[in-house]
Short mmCIF file of the C-alpha atoms (twelve columns), coordinates in Angstrom:
data_MODEL
# 
_entry.id   MODEL 
# 
loop_
_atom_site.group_PDB 
_atom_site.id 
_atom_site.type_symbol 
_atom_site.label_atom_id 
_atom_site.label_alt_id 
_atom_site.label_comp_id 
_atom_site.label_asym_id 
_atom_site.label_seq_id 
_atom_site.Cartn_x 
_atom_site.Cartn_y 
_atom_site.Cartn_z 
_atom_site.pdbx_PDB_model_num 
ATOM 1   C CA . MET A 1   -22.657 -11.741 -10.047 1 
ATOM 2   C CA . ALA A 2   -22.665 -8.064  -10.952 1 
ATOM 3   C CA . ASP A 3   -22.261 -6.894  -14.537 1 
ATOM 4   C CA . PHE A 4   -19.064 -4.811  -14.723 1 
ATOM 5   C CA . VAL A 5   -18.369 -2.110  -17.323 1 
ATOM 6   C CA . ARG A 6   -14.915 -0.782  -18.214 1 
ATOM 7   C CA . VAL A 7   -14.800 2.972   -17.546 1 
ATOM 8   C CA . ALA A 8   -11.107 3.922   -17.391 1 
ATOM 9   C CA . SER A 9   -7.506  2.798   -17.121 1 
ATOM 10  C CA . VAL A 10  -5.512  2.753   -13.891 1 
ATOM 11  C CA . GLY A 11  -3.042  5.183   -15.466 1 
ATOM 12  C CA . ASP A 12  -5.842  7.741   -15.947 1 
ATOM 13  C CA . ILE A 13  -6.041  8.438   -12.206 1 
ATOM 14  C CA . PRO A 14  -2.847  9.340   -10.346 1 
ATOM 15  C CA . GLN A 15  -2.771  8.622   -6.616  1 
ATOM 16  C CA . GLY A 16  -4.758  11.257  -4.705  1 
ATOM 17  C CA . GLU A 17  -6.690  12.329  -7.808  1 
ATOM 18  C CA . MET A 18  -10.219 11.858  -9.154  1 
ATOM 19  C CA . LEU A 19  -11.750 11.281  -12.593 1 
ATOM 20  C CA . ILE A 20  -15.360 11.770  -13.720 1 
ATOM 21  C CA . VAL A 21  -16.678 8.940   -15.912 1 
ATOM 22  C CA . GLN A 22  -20.101 8.047   -17.287 1 
ATOM 23  C CA . LEU A 23  -22.186 5.034   -16.310 1 
ATOM 24  C CA . ASN A 24  -25.614 4.724   -17.932 1 
ATOM 25  C CA . GLY A 25  -25.638 8.484   -18.577 1 
ATOM 26  C CA . ASP A 26  -24.797 9.431   -14.980 1 
ATOM 27  C CA . ASP A 27  -21.603 10.973  -13.631 1 
ATOM 28  C CA . VAL A 28  -19.601 8.604   -11.459 1 
ATOM 29  C CA . VAL A 29  -16.362 9.699   -9.821  1 
ATOM 30  C CA . LEU A 30  -13.339 7.428   -9.552  1 
ATOM 31  C CA . ALA A 31  -10.876 8.245   -6.773  1 
ATOM 32  C CA . ASN A 32  -7.397  6.815   -6.296  1 
ATOM 33  C CA . VAL A 33  -6.758  6.626   -2.544  1 
ATOM 34  C CA . ASP A 34  -3.379  5.114   -1.700  1 
ATOM 35  C CA . GLY A 35  -3.485  2.972   -4.846  1 
ATOM 36  C CA . GLU A 36  -7.051  1.707   -4.248  1 
ATOM 37  C CA . ILE A 37  -9.763  2.805   -6.677  1 
ATOM 38  C CA . TYR A 38  -13.181 3.799   -5.323  1 
ATOM 39  C CA . ALA A 39  -16.272 4.796   -7.289  1 
ATOM 40  C CA . PHE A 40  -19.102 6.997   -6.053  1 
ATOM 41  C CA . GLY A 41  -21.957 9.139   -7.316  1 
ATOM 42  C CA . GLY A 42  -20.848 12.369  -8.912  1 
ATOM 43  C CA . GLU A 43  -23.557 14.612  -7.489  1 
ATOM 44  C CA . CYS A 44  -23.720 16.039  -3.966  1 
ATOM 45  C CA . THR A 45  -26.981 15.145  -2.228  1 
ATOM 46  C CA . HIS A 46  -27.324 18.677  -0.851  1 
ATOM 47  C CA . ARG A 47  -27.557 20.900  -3.946  1 
ATOM 48  C CA . GLY A 48  -26.196 18.764  -6.755  1 
ATOM 49  C CA . GLY A 49  -22.641 20.077  -6.821  1 
ATOM 50  C CA . SER A 50  -20.146 18.106  -8.915  1 
ATOM 51  C CA . LEU A 51  -18.103 16.018  -6.490  1 
ATOM 52  C CA . GLY A 52  -15.586 15.307  -9.237  1 
ATOM 53  C CA . ASP A 53  -14.767 19.024  -9.176  1 
ATOM 54  C CA . GLY A 54  -14.332 18.926  -5.404  1 
ATOM 55  C CA . VAL A 55  -11.318 18.260  -3.216  1 
ATOM 56  C CA . LEU A 56  -10.125 14.760  -2.307  1 
ATOM 57  C CA . GLU A 57  -8.379  14.509  1.077   1 
ATOM 58  C CA . GLY A 58  -7.602  10.947  2.088   1 
ATOM 59  C CA . VAL A 59  -10.894 9.024   1.945   1 
ATOM 60  C CA . GLU A 60  -13.033 12.183  2.006   1 
ATOM 61  C CA . VAL A 61  -14.329 14.270  -0.872  1 
ATOM 62  C CA . GLU A 62  -15.492 17.841  -0.325  1 
ATOM 63  C CA . CYS A 63  -18.242 19.371  -2.462  1 
ATOM 64  C CA . PRO A 64  -17.103 22.602  -4.123  1 
ATOM 65  C CA . LEU A 65  -20.444 24.367  -3.478  1 
ATOM 66  C CA . HIS A 66  -21.045 24.252  0.277   1 
ATOM 67  C CA . GLN A 67  -18.113 22.154  1.573   1 
ATOM 68  C CA . GLY A 68  -20.184 19.109  2.497   1 
ATOM 69  C CA . ARG A 69  -17.938 16.067  2.892   1 
ATOM 70  C CA . PHE A 70  -18.471 12.387  2.111   1 
ATOM 71  C CA . ASN A 71  -16.493 9.189   2.701   1 
ATOM 72  C CA . VAL A 72  -15.570 7.865   -0.774  1 
ATOM 73  C CA . LYS A 73  -15.462 4.245   0.460   1 
ATOM 74  C CA . THR A 74  -18.893 4.153   2.105   1 
ATOM 75  C CA . GLY A 75  -20.738 7.191   0.711   1 
ATOM 76  C CA . GLU A 76  -21.642 8.341   4.216   1 
ATOM 77  C CA . VAL A 77  -21.902 12.040  5.080   1 
ATOM 78  C CA . ILE A 78  -18.925 13.298  7.104   1 
ATOM 79  C CA . ASP A 79  -19.805 17.022  7.290   1 
ATOM 80  C CA . GLU A 80  -23.067 18.859  6.646   1 
ATOM 81  C CA . PRO A 81  -24.926 20.437  4.933   1 
ATOM 82  C CA . PRO A 82  -25.755 17.162  3.114   1 
ATOM 83  C CA . ASP A 83  -27.860 14.767  5.172   1 
ATOM 84  C CA . SER A 84  -28.098 11.878  2.678   1 
ATOM 85  C CA . PRO A 85  -25.248 9.584   1.590   1 
ATOM 86  C CA . ILE A 86  -23.991 9.332   -1.967  1 
ATOM 87  C CA . PRO A 87  -24.143 6.024   -3.859  1 
ATOM 88  C CA . THR A 88  -21.003 3.920   -4.096  1 
ATOM 89  C CA . TYR A 89  -20.168 1.336   -6.732  1 
ATOM 90  C CA . GLN A 90  -18.285 -1.942  -6.630  1 
ATOM 91  C CA . VAL A 91  -14.932 -1.617  -8.434  1 
ATOM 92  C CA . LEU A 92  -12.990 -4.330  -10.232 1 
ATOM 93  C CA . VAL A 93  -9.444  -3.706  -11.469 1 
ATOM 94  C CA . GLU A 94  -8.241  -6.193  -14.088 1 
ATOM 95  C CA . GLY A 95  -4.761  -5.416  -15.321 1 
ATOM 96  C CA . ASP A 96  -4.938  -1.760  -16.369 1 
ATOM 97  C CA . ASP A 97  -8.744  -1.754  -16.744 1 
ATOM 98  C CA . ILE A 98  -11.004 -0.153  -14.148 1 
ATOM 99  C CA . LYS A 99  -14.511 -1.601  -14.209 1 
ATOM 100 C CA . ILE A 100 -17.513 -0.666  -12.100 1 
ATOM 101 C CA . ALA A 101 -20.666 -2.620  -11.401 1 
ATOM 102 C CA . GLN A 102 -23.850 -1.454  -13.065 1 
ATOM 103 C CA . ALA A 103 -26.780 -0.892  -10.757 1 
# 
């Protein structure tokens, strides 16, 4: 079983919003999509833009640098210029606690 680490509270992320948290010194972005919490790598695979500073539209996040888009559930590239997916993390919500699995 994965080792989960508490990174935030459910109340920290309103529906349709994102929050940047730290996991082992790396930025991880939490996104609240229709009440479900997803976690993904905070850095765009194209030029390293901060995805947490991007735009969340449904299940897609857009990088603020060159408008590359990723699926927050799967990490897959939706729109170029990125050609590599972003990592995603398993999320566990217990009560008000949001926990993500350590790699």
